[in-house]
N, C-alpha and C positions, 0 to 999 in steps of 0.2 A: 504494499498499500503505500501510494505517494505522500510524504507527510508534507500541510500546508500550513501547520500550525506550532510553534514552537511552547510546549511544556512546561519546561524548566522554566524558562524566562516567563511565563505567566505565576508560577508559582512565587517566584523573588517580585515580582512587581505587583500584584494584588496584594500579598500579604504586605508589603511597605505602603502602599496607598492606604492600606485601612488605616496602619500605625499613623500616619499623618493626619487622617480625618478623629481617630482617637484624642491626639495632642489639639489639632483645631477647635474642640468641646472642651479642654480641660481636662481630660483624663476620663470621661465618662462617655460612652457611646450605645445608642441602640440601633443595632442594626438590621434591617427587616429582610429577612432572606428568603428571597422567591424563588422559586425552580426547585429541582431535585439536588440535595446535595452529597448525595453516594452514587448514585446511578444515574447521569446524565447522559443517557445513553442519546438523545437526540445531538446535542453539544459535541458528543465523540463521531456524533455520524454527519453532520456539516461542518465538522471543522476537523479533518485528519490529522490526530497528533492529538488531539484533546482527551486525556484519559477520563473514563466514565467519572471519577471520585476524585478529581481534580481538586474541586472545592473544597472538600472535606480535608484532604491534603495539606490545602492551603491553610486552612484554621488550625491543623495540629500543630504548624508553623508559631500559631499564637497561643498553645492550650493553656499557658501560664495564665497567662490574659482574657480567656474569653471562659464565658458562660453561657449556657442555652438556656433557651426557654422555649417551652413548643405550645402552640397557640391551637385548640382545636372547638369549633364551633357546635354549640349544643344542641342545633337542629341536626347538626349529621350524623352525632350519637344517635339524637331520638329516630330519626329515619335509614339507619345502618347504610350509610353514605359509603359505597364502594371506592377501592383505588383499581382504575382498571387495567393500568399494567401489571397489578399485584392480584389482583383479583380478594382482598381482603378489606375489611370494612375500615373506616377512620382511627377508629379508637383502638382497634387493635395494631395498628399502623404505629400510632404513639409508642406504645409498650417495644416494638421492632427499632423504632425510632431511637429510644433512649439506651435499649441494648448495642446499637450497632454504634452510635456515641461514644456508649462509657468503653466500647472495646477500642475506639481508637483513643483513647485515653482523656477524653473530653467530659466536664462537667456539666451535667445536668442538672441544674438547679429547680426547677420546678416545672408543673404543666400548669395553665391557665384555660378554662374553659368560657369562652367567650359567648356574647348573646343569650347569656344566662337566664332562665326563667321558669326555675324550678320543675325544669323536665325530670321526670323521673327514670330515664336512662342516663341522664346526666349525673343525676344523685348516685346512681350504683355504680358509676365509672368511677368517681370522684372515691367513694369509698373503697374500690379496689385499687387505686392508685395507692390512698393513704395506709389501707394494710400491706404495702409492698412499700410502703417506707417514702413515699415521694410526695413533695409537697405540691398543692392545689391552691390556686385559686380562682376567683369567679370574678368576670368583668361583664355588665348588664349591656340592655341593646339602652339607646338613647333617642326617644322621639325626636324625628327633624332630623337624623345622623346623614350626613356628615354638615348639613347647611345652616343650623339653629344652634350658631355658635356662642351666643348669652348662655343657652341654655348646658352645652357641650362642655363649656370649658367653666365649670361652676361645682357648687358642691353637690349638686342634684344631676350631674354628668359625669365626667371623669370623677368627681370626687366620691361618688357612689362606690367605684371598682376598686376591690382589693388592693392595695400599694403590693408589687410584687417584689420580696426582699432579694436583692442580687449583692454578690460581695467582689464580683470583677468589673475591669475598666471596659470590656466590650463583651457586650450581651447582646446573644446571636437570638433572633426571635422567628423560628422557622414555624413549620405546620407539614400535615400530612397532603394537605392540596389545599386549591386556590378557593377564596370565601371562609377563611378562617379567620380572619380579622386581627392579621402580623399588624397592619399599620394602625391601628387602633390601641393595640395594646402596647406599641410604642409611644403614641403619642398619650395616652393615658400615664404610663411612664413620666414621661417628660412634665406633666403636668403636678404630677406628686412629687417626682423630685425639686421643681422648683419653687414646690409651699415647702420644701423641707428646707432651702436653701443649696441645696446641690447644683452646679451647674453639668448640665448633660444636654447631648445632642442626639441626633437621629440622621440614618442616612439607611440608603437603600442599595441590595445587590440582585440586581436582575442581570443574568447573561442576555439575554435579549428583550428588544430588537437593541442591537450594537449601534452606540449612540455615532460613533464616530465613522460608520460607514455610508454609502449612500444610501437613500430611501428605498428604490429599488435593486440595491445587490440582491442576490440570491441567499444571500442567508439570511437578511431581513425576510424575503419574501417566504423564504422556508420557516423561520418562525410563524408568519400568517397561517401559514398551510397548519402547523403544528395547533394551532388556536382557532381552526375555524368554526369549531362549533361553539366558542366563546364569543364570536363576534368582536375578538381583539383585532385592530388596525393600526399599522405603523403610521406614522404623522411625522413632519416638520415641526419640531420644539417652537411655536413660536413665541414664547418668552425669552427663550436662549438668542434665537436671532434678533430680538427688539433690545435684550439688553449687552449683546455682546458683538453682535452682526455677524455670528457665527452658523450654518447650517448644520445640527445635529438630527439624530433621530430619534423620536420616543414613541409611546403606543397612546392610544385614545385616551383610555383610562385614567392613565398619571396627568398627562395632559388638562383635562376635564376638570378631574378635582387638585388640581394644583393651585388657583388661585382660594379656595375653601382651607387648602392647608397652610400656603401662607398667610393666611389671616388668623389660623389656629397657632401658627410659631408666635405670632406678631401679640395676639391675647396671652398667650403662657410664658412670655418669656420678654415683651417688650418688642422683640424687633424679629424679622425671617432673616436664618442666615443664609437662604438660596434664593436667587433671582429666576429659575428655572427649575423645572423636572429633572432634565440633564444635571443639573448643579448637584442633586440628591444623590444620585448615583456613584457608586466607586468602583464601576466594571473596567477592568484594562482588558478584556479579551480581544478588543478589536486592536489594541497596541500590540499582540503576539500571534498576529495572522505572517507568515512569511513567505508564502505562496499563494498569490489572491486564485490564479487557474485552476486549482486544487481545490480551494476549497468553494468555490464558484459550481465545479463541477460536481461537487459532493452535495453541496445544497440544492441542486436543479434535481438529481437524483431523488434525493428527501422529499423534492415537491410531488412531484410522481410517485413517490411510494404513499405520502398521505392521501393522492388523490384513491388509489387504488382501496387504501385502509376506507375513507369514506365512501365508496361504495357498497364494499364490502358489511360496514357499519349501519348503511341503509336497507341493505338484501335480509339482515340477522335481526331489524326492528330496533336498533338501537341508535340510528343518526338519523338525517334529515336529507330533503331536498336543497336544502339553504347551503348545507355545509359542502356540499357536492358542488352545487352553481359556484361558490365560491372557490373553491380548487379550481375548477376548469376556467376560471378567472387570471388565477393567480401562475397558472401553467402557461396562457396566453403571455401574461404579464413577462415571465421568463424566458418564453419563447421555446418551449420545450414540449414535448408529448412523448408517449408510451413505446415511441422508437429509440429512445436514449435507451432503454433497457433491451437488449437482444436476447433477454431469458423469454421475456413476453412470447415474442414471435416464434423462439424454438421450443418452447413449451404446448403452445397452440398445433403447431405443425406434427407434434407427435400424437396429441390428442385427438386430431383430423384423423390420422392415419390408423390409431390403434381403434378408436371410440372410447376410449375410456382416460380416464384423469392421467394428467402428465404433470413433471416436474422437472425444471431447468434450473441449473446451478451454471454461473459466470465465473470461473476461475482465476487468479489474482494475475494469470498471465494473457486473460481475456478469449480462453476456449470456452465453450460453454459445450456442456456435458448433459444428457436428459435422463430422465428414471419413468418407466413406464409402468401402469397396474401391469402386474401377473397373479398367478394362482396362490404365489408363496409370501408376495409382498406389497405394501401399496407403492403408490409411485415417490412420493418422500423418501420412502424407506430405499427403494432402490436408488431413485438420485444420487441419495447420501455415500451408496458405496460404490457408485460409477464416477463419483467424484474421487474418492478416495485412491480407486484402484488409476484414474488416470494419473492424480498429484503422486502415486508411487511408481509410474512407469508398469506397470501391471495390465497385461492384455485383457480386455473384457471379456473375454469368453471363460476366464479363469473361476472358480468357484472360489470365493473367501468364504464361505459359510455351505457345508456340504446340504443340499436337499434335503438328505436323510435325519439331520440335525433340527430342520424347521418343522418337519411333521411333525414331532411328537410337541411342538411348542405350539403350534396350532391345534392338536387335538386338546392338549388343556385349555386352552384358552376357550372353545367352544362346547367341550364338554364338562370341565370343571369350572369355570367361570362365568359362564354363561354369556359369551359372546357370538352377535350372530356374524362376526366377520373373521374368518381365518386369516387374513391376511397380516404379516407382521408389521407394526409400526414402527416408527423409527427408534424409539427406543428399547425397542426388545430386540433389533437387528444390531444393534449397536453391542447389547450386552451378547449377546450370541456370537459377533465378533471378536469383541475381548475374548471369550472364550473358547474361541478357535487360535485367538493368537496365541494361549499358550501350549500349543503343540504345530500350529502351522507359521514357520516364520515368513510365508507371503502375507497371511493375514497379520502378521505383527507387524511388517512393513507398513501397510496399508493403515491399520490403526494409529500408526507414529503418523499419520499426516492430518489429524483432525484438527490440530492447531491451525492450520493452513487455512481452513473455511472462514475463519471469523472476517466479516468485513466483505464476505463474496456476497453478490446479488444472486437471489431465487425468486422463484414464479412459479405457481402452481394454477394448473386449469380449475381448479374448484376450491372453494374455500378450506382450509386444513382442519382436520380434527384437532381438540384441544390439546391431544398429547404430542402429534407430529409439531405443532405450531408452537410448542413450550420447547421441543428439543432444538425446534429451528433456530428459535431465539438465543437458548441457553448455550448454542455452537456459536453465537455472533453472526449468524446469518441474516442477511438485510432482505425481509420476507416480503412479497406482495402475491395476493390470489384472484383471481376471476370472481366476481360478484354473483357464485351460482355452488350448489351444492350440487354433491353427486347424485343423491336421490333426488325424485321428486314427494318426497314424503315430508310431513309438516314438524316433525317433531325431531331435530339432530342433535346427537350428543359432541 
């Protein structure tokens, strides 16, 4: 994979910039942390060279100064809101995040339940956290938020919120997902700190859109593609342009709320430290791009992938026409179509020839291999084996796994595990390959190629099963699917 982003430079410059911002506010900074801290695979896809855990590694460089507060919306607890990428509820993700932060040696000071209104599920979750020894605070809804500034900045507004006790100079406020109230938590803390005579500041860490790239740069368009269902729109920051005569990029929600934020700052501290939404940010990602052609190509691929993802979401009843239409417009803006993914045409050709689902994988050197549906295994499993054979220089006709070894597995699936599909899925084939590798040097040679599949492009002519989709994701393959199922059944597992 060609590299377009200098990750080492990013770790160094980003931590330095945050230290400077802490000093700017006299030694106490509340940093709203947007996006994913541990597994930012979107950033890794559109900025080749960016490590998915870069942001958390950057924070570990500041771990003696940083304390983490996790915000979760009480309404999200009540309705069991689920993280689409992980398939777990937001409250469970809070526990996952705490374990992950602690595993990196970072201090998790507390959890704050926002928009609390005596929801029973929120009470249960609070008791569960407290039984685990975790401090929990409650913040409340404020009528007319964020425009009723006299009420917000009063004893009946922020004053009603419980003050979160913190001990470190950098307080990172993060959350399981959007809509958790991170910004409100930060501003509430500023209000309480100011009343206590403590000087403190606020800043925002959002990776995208990248403020010092052009508005229609493919990386910024890819961000719009990733948030098509949220109606986020990139736009020129008019406040920054007016204040400095410099064109920068922000997104609609921050631009729309900035006048209110500025007024809140003035009411809380007497003056606003920022002249624009861009000023609030501390993001240094744009300064670490070292090959614009590489990141542009990667971002265009991401836009097309997001388009196919939206098509499949709509087919599965989880998406909307509006998201699909927006992605079609973004593809036109980026001047791309499905032809930039050779795996699409290759898989469709095999499906047409065989009359059954097919999968194609593009290898790091540009070669495209395919897998078809057979009596022994599904197309996704076949494509994986063929890709591993090609990478290892093994003839396609060579059996890595003996058919005689596959038949007993199929018998167990159908006769004992209740499966109606005897074909092996990707995970079952990989396990069988690993067993075969213990006695077959050729299979071992193929198995050694697994790491080389990371970041390869892939396409399926049908929506993959959850099992196959999960395996492709774990291997790091960048997958798209046609928005159709293998069968015409109403229920699909």
